[in-house]
N, C-alpha and C positions, 0 to 999 in steps of 0.2 A: 746717769752716773753717779750724782751725787748718794743716792741712797746704798748703791753698791760699794761705792767709796765707803760709805757711815759704816756699813755693817759687813763691810771686809770682804764680799763676795765679787766674784768675776761676774762680767754682764757683757758677753758678745754685742756687738751692734755693727750696721753698715748703714751707710747713705745711700738713697736712691731718688733721683732727682729733687735734690735740694730737702729732702727728709731724712730725717735718722730714723732709725728702726732697731728695736731690740730684743735679743734671745727670749723668746716667753717663757721655756723651759728653765734658762739661767735663773731668770727672777724669779720663779717658783720656787727653784731649788734653793736659792739666798736666803728669800724672806721666811720659807718654813722650814730651813735647815734640812731638807730632805736631800737623798740622792737624786741623781742627774734620770734614772731610771724610776722613780719615785715622784721625780716631777713630770715627766712625761706621761704617766699613770694620771695625774691628777690634771692635765692640761687636756688631755683626751678625753677623759670622765666629765671634765666641766664643756668642753666643746659641743660635747654629746647630748648633756641636759642643759644647757642656758647661753651658752657662747654667743651665738647669733641675737637673741633678744635682750641680751644685755650689754650689746654696745659694742663688745670686744673685737675690734678688724685684725684679721691677722691675714699676713703674707709670706708665702715658702723665702727661705733664702738658706744661703751655702752656710754652716756650723762648721767650724774647724775643731774635733775632735779631740781629747787631749792625745790621741796616739798619730798626731797629724795629720788626720783624712778628714777630706771636707764631705759633711752630712746636708740632707735638706732638713729643714726643723724649721716652724713657725716663729716669725716676728712682728712686733707691733710698736705702733707708736710712743709717747709718753702719756697720752690718755688712756691708751690701753694698758697699759702697766699701772696705772693708777684705778683702772677699774677692779683691774683683777687684784691688786691689793685692798680694796674695800670689801670685795667679795670673799676673800678668803678668811677663812676661821681664826679670830685672834685666840690665843690661849699665853701662858705662862712661858712656853719656849720660842714664843715668836714674838720676841721686842720689838722687831722693826716693824712689821704690820702693826701694833697698838700704836707706836712713834707715828708712822705715817696716818692712821686715823685721827690720832690727837692733833696734829698737826694741820690737818688740812680739812676735818670736819669742822 
């Protein structure tokens, strides 16, 4: 939540059995400056190519869209968000990714 607040992007989350899970597509869209559709494509491609082997564990959950309707999407914990941030390509248009890497590596 700190990263989302600092960089000004929405990040839906929910609690389940005492753990907090965050929307993977919100995270990707926020860090990359991508649209929701592009973020879904990035996540889908990531899962297909390397998600399980890189240790990003996801769980389906309800997501409330801008239209107010509920959708199913993937959520992960804070460790999964960090792993995604490390694996996304840093560029000059993605300052949040560089800041995360500089702070945690």
